[in-house]
Structures are given as structure tokens and as C-alpha cells.
VOBA-1610 file (N, C-alpha, C; in pm, whole numbers, padded with zeros to 5 digits, always signed):
BEGIN
Met+00085-00118+00000Met+00000+00000+00000Met+00089+00124+00000Asp+00046+00225-00071Asp+00121+00350-00077Asp+00116+00420+00058Glu+00222+00496+00086Glu+00227+00569+00212Glu+00158+00705+00198Leu+00115+00758+00311Leu+00049+00887+00314Leu+00153+00997+00304Ala+00136+01088+00210Ala+00231+01197+00187Ala+00228+01295+00304Asp+00346+01344+00338Asp+00356+01450+00437Asp+00389+01580+00365Leu+00392+01690+00439Leu+00418+01821+00380Leu+00555+01826+00314Ala+00656+01768+00375Ala+00791+01771+00318Ala+00794+01702+00182Ser+00729+01587+00170Ser+00724+01516+00042Ser+00652+01597-00064Leu+00542+01661-00026Leu+00469+01745-00121Leu+00554+01861-00170Lys+00629+01923-00078Lys+00716+02034-00118Lys+00824+01987-00214Val+00879+01869-00189Val+00980+01815-00280Val+00919+01795-00419Leu+00800+01739-00424Leu+00735+01712-00553Leu+00689+01839-00623Ala+00661+01944-00548Ala+00606+02066-00607Ala+00710+02146-00685Asn+00836+02107-00681Asn+00940+02176-00755Asn+00933+02132-00902Pro+00912+02226-00996Pro+00897+02189-01137Pro+01018+02114-01196Leu+01140+02151-01159Leu+01256+02079-01212Leu+01257+01936-01161Arg+01223+01915-01036Arg+01219+01779-00982Arg+01114+01696-01054Gln+01002+01758-01089Gln+00900+01687-01167Gln+00955+01645-01303Arg+01030+01735-01367Arg+01088+01703-01497Arg+01191+01591-01484Ile+01270+01592-01377Ile+01369+01486-01354Ile+01297+01353-01335Leu+01193+01351-01255Leu+01120+01226-01232Leu+01059+01173-01361Arg+01000+01260-01443Arg+00943+01217-01571Arg+01052+01158-01661Ala+01167+01225-01666Ala+01277+01176-01750Ala+01324+01039-01703Leu+01338+01019-01572Leu+01384+00890-01521Leu+01279+00781-01543Arg+01152+00813-01533Arg+01048+00713-01563Arg+01057+00671-01709Arg+01084+00767-01794Arg+01087+00741-01938Arg+01214+00665-01979Thr+01330+00707-01927Thr+01457+00648-01971Thr+01501+00531-01885Gly+01451+00521-01764Gly+01489+00414-01674Gly+01602+00451-01582Glu+01710+00509-01638Glu+01824+00548-01555Glu+01904+00653-01629Ala+01976+00734-01552Ala+02054+00843-01612Ala+02150+00899-01510Thr+02247+00976-01559Thr+02338+01052-01472Thr+02287+01195-01465Ser+02339+01271-01371Ser+02300+01412-01362Ser+02342+01486-01489Thr+02452+01444-01551Thr+02499+01509-01674Thr+02403+01483-01789Thr+02360+01359-01807Thr+02268+01329-01916Thr+02133+01397-01893Leu+02088+01400-01768Leu+01963+01469-01736Leu+01976+01619-01763Ala+02089+01677-01725Ala+02110+01821-01746Ala+02101+01854-01894Lys+02166+01773-01978Lys+02161+01797-02123Lys+02019+01784-02175Glu+01950+01679-02134Glu+01813+01656-02181Glu+01718+01768-02138Leu+01735+01816-02014Leu+01643+01914-01959Leu+01686+02058-01981Gly+01808+02078-02032Gly+01856+02213-02059Gly+01885+02293-01933Val+01939+02225-01832Val+01975+02292-01706Val+02119+02255-01671Thr+02170+02312-01564Thr+02308+02284-01525Thr+02319+02147-01457Thr+02436+02089-01466Thr+02462+01962-01398Thr+02449+01980-01247Gly+02495+02095-01196Gly+02481+02121-01053Gly+02336+02121-01010Gly+02250+02178-01093Gly+02106+02181-01062Gly+02046+02042-01058Thr+02084+01958-01154Thr+02029+01822-01154Thr+02089+01741-01039Ser+02219+01757-01012Ser+02282+01683-00902Ser+02215+01716-00769Tyr+02197+01844-00742Tyr+02134+01887-00617Tyr+01993+01828-00605Asn+01915+01843-00712Asn+01776+01797-00705Asn+01765+01645-00702Leu+01857+01575-00763Leu+01860+01429-00751Leu+01886+01388-00606Arg+01975+01458-00538Arg+02003+01427-00398Arg+01880+01455-00310Val+01810+01566-00337Val+01688+01596-00262Val+01584+01487-00287Leu+01566+01448-00412Leu+01470+01342-00445Leu+01510+01210-00378Ala+01640+01182-00374Ala+01688+01058-00309Ala+01664+01063-00159Asp+01688+01179-00097Asp+01666+01194+00047Asp+01521+01166+00086His+01429+01184-00009His+01287+01161+00018His+01235+01034-00047Gly+01326+00951-00099Gly+01288+00819-00150Gly+01225+00816-00288Phe+01236+00924-00365Phe+01175+00925-00498Phe+01268+00871-00606Val+01399+00883-00588Val+01498+00826-00679Val+01601+00753-00594Glu+01677+00667-00661Glu+01783+00596-00590Glu+01905+00584-00681Glu+02021+00584-00616Glu+02144+00566-00691Glu+02156+00420-00732Ile+02220+00397-00845Ile+02247+00262-00893Ile+02395+00236-00864Pro+02427+00178-00750Pro+02567+00166-00708Pro+02653+00085-00806Glu+02596-00019-00866Glu+02676-00104-00955Glu+02716-00032-01084Lys+02648+00078-01119Lys+02684+00154-01239Lys+02763+00280-01206Ser+02754+00325-01083Ser+02820+00449-01043Ser+02968+00425-01020Thr+03050+00513-01079Thr+03195+00502-01062Thr+03252+00641-01040Gly+03338+00656-00941Gly+03401+00786-00915Gly+03296+00895-00899Arg+03309+00998-00981Arg+03215+01112-00972Arg+03087+01088-01052Glu+03087+00987-01139Glu+02968+00960-01221Glu+02871+00873-01142Arg+02758+00932-01107Arg+02656+00860-01032Arg+02535+00838-01121Trp+02488+00715-01125Trp+02371+00680-01203Trp+02250+00673-01110Trp+02135+00717-01161Trp+02011+00725-01082Trp+01897+00658-01155Arg+01799+00612-01078Arg+01675+00557-01133Arg+01558+00598-01045Phe+01440+00596-01103Phe+01317+00623-01029Phe+01298+00512-00928Ala+01265+00547-00805Ala+01255+00448-00698Ala+01116+00386-00687Gly+01018+00441-00755Gly+00884+00384-00751Gly+00809+00408-00622Arg+00849+00509-00546Arg+00780+00540-00421Arg+00638+00583-00451Gly+00543+00514-00391Gly+00403+00548-00410Gly+00349+00627-00293Leu+00275+00731-00325Leu+00217+00815-00221Leu+00067+00824-00237Arg+00001+00834-00128Arg-00140+00871-00122Arg-00143+01009-00059Phe-00235+01090-00102Phe-00244+01225-00047Phe-00352+01230+00059Pro-00325+01302+00168Pro-00425+01311+00274Pro-00555+01372+00221Arg-00663+01334+00283Arg-00792+01395+00246Arg-00781+01546+00264Tyr-00852+01617+00180Tyr-00852+01763+00186Tyr-00888+01811+00326Ser-00986+01748+00386Ser-01031+01790+00520Ser-00925+01765+00627Glu-00826+01682+00599Glu-00721+01651+00695Glu-00594+01734+00673Gln-00594+01818+00569Gln-00477+01899+00537Gln-00486+02034+00606Asn-00372+02081+00659Asn-00372+02216+00714Asn-00358+02315+00598Glu-00362+02443+00628Glu-00360+02547+00526Glu-00234+02541+00439Glu-00118+02519+00503Glu+00007+02514+00427Glu+00009+02394+00332Met-00035+02278+00381Met-00037+02159+00298Met-00135+02178+00181Arg-00249+02238+00208Arg-00346+02262+00100Arg-00287+02351-00008Ala-00213+02452+00031Ala-00154+02544-00068Ala-00053+02469-00156Val+00032+02387-00095Val+00132+02312-00172Val+00062+02208-00259Phe-00036+02138-00202Phe-00109+02035-00275Phe-00185+02095-00394Asp-00249+02209-00373Asp-00321+02275-00482Asp-00225+02319-00592Asp-00107+02370-00554Asp-00007+02409-00653Asp+00040+02287-00733Leu+00067+02178-00664Leu+00109+02055-00731Leu+00002+02005-00827Asn-00123+02007-00785Asn-00232+01964-00873Asn-00243+02053-00996Arg-00225+02184-00980Arg-00229+02274-01096Arg-00115+02242-01192Gln+00004+02216-01138Gln+00118+02178-01224Gln+00087+02051-01301Trp+00038+01950-01232Trp+00010+01822-01296Trp-00100+01836-01401Phe-00203+01913-01370Phe-00311+01931-01466Phe-00260+02001-01591Gln-00177+02103-01574Gln-00121+02173-01690Gln-00033+02079-01772Glu+00047+01995-01705Glu+00128+01896-01776Glu+00040+01801-01856Asp-00073+01762-01798Asp-00166+01673-01869Asp-00222+01742-01993Leu-00262+01867-01980Leu-00314+01941-02095Leu-00206+01956-02202Asp-00082+01987-02161Asp+00028+02000-02256Asp+00057+01867-02325Gly+00053+01758-02250Gly+00076+01626-02308Gly-00030+01589-02409Met-00154+01620-02378Met-00264+01592-02472Met-00247+01676-02599Ala-00208+01801-02584Ala-00188+01887-02701Ala-00073+01834-02788Arg+00036+01785-02725Arg+00147+01727-02803Arg+00099+01604-02880Phe+00020+01520-02816Phe-00034+01402-02882Phe-00119+01442-03003Glu-00207+01538-02983Glu-00295+01581-03093Glu-00215+01639-03209Arg-00105+01709-03181Arg-00022+01767-03288Arg+00043+01661-03376Val+00083+01548-03318Val+00155+01446-03394Val+00073+01319-03419Arg-00052+01320-03382Arg-00135+01200-03390Arg-00133+01136-03527Asp-00140+01216-03633Asp-00142+01161-03769Asp-00011+01093-03805Glu+00096+01123-03735Glu+00228+01065-03764Glu+00255+00938-03684Leu+00165+00898-03597Leu+00190+00787-03504Leu+00145+00651-03555Gly+00092+00646-03675Gly+00044+00517-03725Gly-00066+00463-03637Glu-00057+00333-03607Glu-00162+00270-03528Glu-00172+00328-03387Trp-00060+00387-03337Trp-00065+00449-03204Trp-00148+00577-03204Gly-00179+00630-03321Gly-00268+00745-03329Gly-00410+00713-03283Asp-00444+00584-03284Asp-00576+00540-03237Asp-00578+00515-03086Ala-00465+00529-03022Ala-00453+00493-02880Ala-00504+00605-02791Leu-00634+00624-02793Leu-00696+00724-02705Leu-00827+00669-02650Pro-00818+00561-02571Pro-00942+00516-02507Pro-00994+00628-02418Tyr-01119+00656-02427Tyr-01175+00768-02352Tyr-01313+00729-02303Ser-01340+00764-02182Ser-01470+00733-02124Ser-01511+00844-02029Arg-01634+00879-02036Arg-01693+00969-01937Arg-01812+00897-01879Gly-01829+00908-01752Gly-01941+00838-01690Gly-01974+00900-01556Glu-02080+00850-01501Glu-02123+00894-01368Glu-02158+00773-01286Leu-02126+00779-01160Leu-02161+00676-01064Leu-02235+00741-00949Asn-02323+00666-00888Asn-02387+00710-00766Asn-02332+00622-00656Val-02236+00676-00578Val-02164+00596-00480Val-02151+00672-00349Thr-02127+00596-00245Thr-02093+00656-00115Thr-01944+00690-00116Leu-01898+00764-00017Leu-01755+00793-00006Leu-01674+00664+00009Glu-01727+00569+00082Glu-01656+00442+00100Glu-01648+00367-00033Glu-01756+00367-00111Glu-01754+00299-00241Glu-01658+00370-00338Leu-01653+00501-00333Leu-01560+00574-00418Leu-01415+00539-00381Ala-01387+00529-00252Ala-01254+00491-00207Ala-01220+00350-00257Gln-01315+00257-00252Gln-01291+00121-00301Gln-01272+00121-00453Phe-01351+00199-00524Phe-01336+00211-00670Phe-01196+00258-00705Phe-01146+00359-00632Phe-01012+00411-00656Phe-00906+00307-00625Asp-00922+00234-00515Asp-00828+00127-00482Asp-00825+00021-00592Asp-00943-00014-00644Asp-00950-00112-00754Asp-00880-00059-00878Tyr-00900+00067-00910Tyr-00833+00129-01024Tyr-00681+00123-01006Leu-00632+00161-00887Leu-00488+00158-00862Leu-00432+00016-00872Ala-00506-00082-00825Ala-00460-00221-00834Ala-00447-00262-00981Leu-00542-00224-01064Leu-00535-00256-01206Leu-00418-00183-01271Leu-00403-00056-01242Leu-00293+00023-01297Leu-00158-00038-01257Asn-00143-00073-01131Asn-00017-00129-01082Asn+00012-00267-01139Arg-00093-00343-01170Arg-00073-00474-01230Arg+00001-00462-01363Tyr-00032-00359-01440Tyr+00035-00337-01568Tyr+00164-00257-01553Ala+00168-00166-01459Ala+00285-00078-01442Ala+00407-00154-01394Lys+00390-00261-01322Lys+00503-00332-01264Lys+00558-00443-01354Arg+00502-00459-01473Arg+00555-00558-01567Arg+00683-00506-01631Pro+00770-00597-01673Pro+00887-00551-01749Pro+00842-00497-01885Pro+00924-00414-01948Pro+00888-00360-02079Pro+00857-00473-02178Gln+00754-00452-02258Gln+00709-00551-02355Gln+00747-00507-02496Pro+00778-00601-02586Pro+00806-00564-02726Pro+00686-00492-02787Gly+00714-00384-02857Gly+00608-00308-02924Gly+00527-00219-02832Ala+00565-00213-02704Ala+00489-00132-02607Ala+00542+00011-02605Arg+00458+00102-02561Arg+00494+00243-02542Arg+00450+00285-02403Asn+00512+00391-02351Asn+00462+00451-02228Asn+00330+00522-02260Ile+00233+00501-02175Ile+00100+00559-02191Ile+00069+00639-02064Ser+00021+00761-02080Ser-00019+00841-01965Ser-00160+00800-01922Met-00174+00774-01795Met-00304+00734-01740Met-00345+00836-01634Arg-00470+00874-01635Arg-00521+00969-01536Arg-00655+00919-01483Phe-00678+00946-01358Phe-00807+00917-01297Phe-00847+01042-01222Val-00965+01088-01247Val-01017+01201-01171Val-01165+01175-01145Ala-01206+01202-01026Ala-01346+01189-00989Ala-01378+01301-00893Phe-01495+01358-00908Phe-01536+01466-00818Phe-01688+01474-00816Pro-01744+01527-00707Pro-01889+01538-00697Pro-01945+01626-00808Asp-02054+01583-00865Asp-02123+01660-00966Asp-02201+01771-00897Ile-02166+01895-00928Ile-02234+02012-00870Ile-02321+02071-00982Pro-02451+02063-00968Pro-02538+02112-01076Pro-02513+02261-01105Ala-02516+02296-01234Ala-02502+02437-01273Ala-02625+02513-01230Asp-02609+02642-01207Asp-02725+02725-01168Asp-02824+02733-01281
//
């Protein structure tokens, strides 16, 4: 089961460069601060510092068998977090959490726009946009169980080794109470 995020973890994640580093490591599997710096267009010192911060909070880990001398190799550690309920967050945590959600939502919109721009060039992967909208009438407990079931399904596929012909796919789940318009 994923651990409950604390304020320090949220602050670490809310840094945009750290988000970019995490995305790059998820995509490439492993990298050095130098390769990340080149890919992200930032200084090696910036990536080194932020990799250490991410490692201190369990989000990335060094690959000791590949690291030699000053060259340190890093990989995504797969740390899973659950976020505290909104009602359980203090004002500072809510501010950081809201900022992080805005960043992630903007990244999702940007990612969708990139897909739409190149969709015609992707061949059969251009059809890879399963989409569903729906409504459920559930209690809070049922919604929590639905989310747990979704995460179990997502993790079943996420933890498999890379498959031939497979691509990374962005998955999102969002659910919120339907508030009727005036």
C-alpha cells in the first residue's frame, strides 16, 4: 500500500525541475546528472542537487553497480504516495497540494496537445486514445474502493517488465462530486 504523503514530500514534488527529472527517469529508466542536465537544458549542478533531494525523500535511488568515481547513475525508486484527504490537510499543505495539482493538470493538458499535434504521424498508435466519461452514484466508501480497484489494475500493468512493441502511456483518474449548474 502507498504511504500517506507528508508536507515535506509534497514540497519536494512541487518543484517543477524535480517533476521534470522524475518524468525523464520514468521514461529512460536510468541516467546521470549530466545526461539529465543535457536533456532538460539545465546545469549539472542543478540536476545533481535535485537528484540528492529526491533521493533523500525516497523518490529516486542511486544505482551503485553503475556508479563510478564522480559519475553517479540514478533511477526512479517507484515510491508510491497517497495524499491526505482535503479535510485533513492544514492550510500550508493545502496550498502546496493545490499548486502541485495545478502543475500536474497543466502537464496533462500539454501532453494531450502534443499528442494531438503528432497524432497523424503515429500510425496505429494514433488510435490509442481510449476515452470514457461516466457517472456513478456511490458513497464515499464505495468511491474509495473504486479508486483502490483502479490503482490495483494500474499497478498490475505498471510493474511488468517492458514488452516488445509497447509504449509509455499516460493514465489519469479524476473523480469529483457533480455540482449542478445554476
